[in-house]
C-alpha positions as CSV (number, residue, x, y, z in Angstrom):
1,X,0.2,0.1,0.0
2,X,1.4,3.5,-0.9
3,X,2.0,5.9,1.8
4,X,0.7,9.7,1.5
5,X,3.5,12.1,1.8
6,X,3.7,13.7,5.3
7,X,2.1,17.6,5.5
8,X,3.6,19.7,8.2
9,X,0.6,22.0,8.7
10,X,3.0,23.7,11.5
11,X,5.0,24.8,8.5
12,X,2.3,25.9,6.3
13,X,0.7,27.8,9.1
14,X,3.9,29.7,10.0
15,X,4.6,30.7,6.0
16,X,0.9,32.1,6.4
17,X,1.8,34.1,9.4
18,X,-0.1,32.0,11.9
19,X,1.7,31.1,15.2
20,X,2.3,27.3,15.0
21,X,4.0,24.6,17.1
22,X,5.1,21.1,16.1
23,X,4.6,18.5,18.9
24,X,6.7,15.3,18.7
25,X,6.4,14.1,22.2
26,X,3.8,13.3,25.0
27,X,6.1,15.2,27.4
28,X,6.2,18.0,24.5
29,X,2.7,18.0,24.6
30,X,2.1,18.4,28.2
31,X,4.6,21.3,28.4
32,X,2.7,23.1,25.7
33,X,-0.8,22.7,27.3
34,X,0.9,23.8,30.4
35,X,2.1,27.0,28.4
36,X,-0.9,27.5,26.1
37,X,-3.9,26.8,28.2
38,X,-3.8,29.4,30.7
39,X,-3.3,32.2,28.4
40,X,-5.6,31.0,25.5
41,X,-8.3,33.2,26.2
42,X,-6.2,36.3,26.1
43,X,-5.0,35.3,22.5
44,X,-6.1,37.7,19.5
45,X,-5.0,35.5,16.7
46,X,-5.2,31.6,16.3
47,X,-2.7,29.2,17.4
48,X,-2.1,25.8,15.5
49,X,-0.5,23.0,17.3
50,X,0.5,20.3,15.0
51,X,0.8,17.1,17.1
52,X,2.4,14.3,15.6
53,X,1.2,11.0,15.6
54,X,1.6,7.4,15.0
55,X,0.5,6.4,11.6
56,X,-2.0,3.3,11.6
57,X,-1.1,0.5,9.8
58,X,-4.0,0.2,7.6
59,X,-6.7,2.4,6.7
60,X,-10.0,1.2,6.1
61,X,-12.4,4.4,5.4
């Protein structure tokens, strides 16, 4: 089965002027939530969190 190429949404968002963070581990996810969630209400623009997840072995739509 052919694999689809990876799309880095964080890179695309940054290129379009939207703040973004790439998250690659569970520890990094927790750190980001600790940083972002308390100030989320005060943000005046979008913030994209691009969370890396393990691909499924098979996709059965």
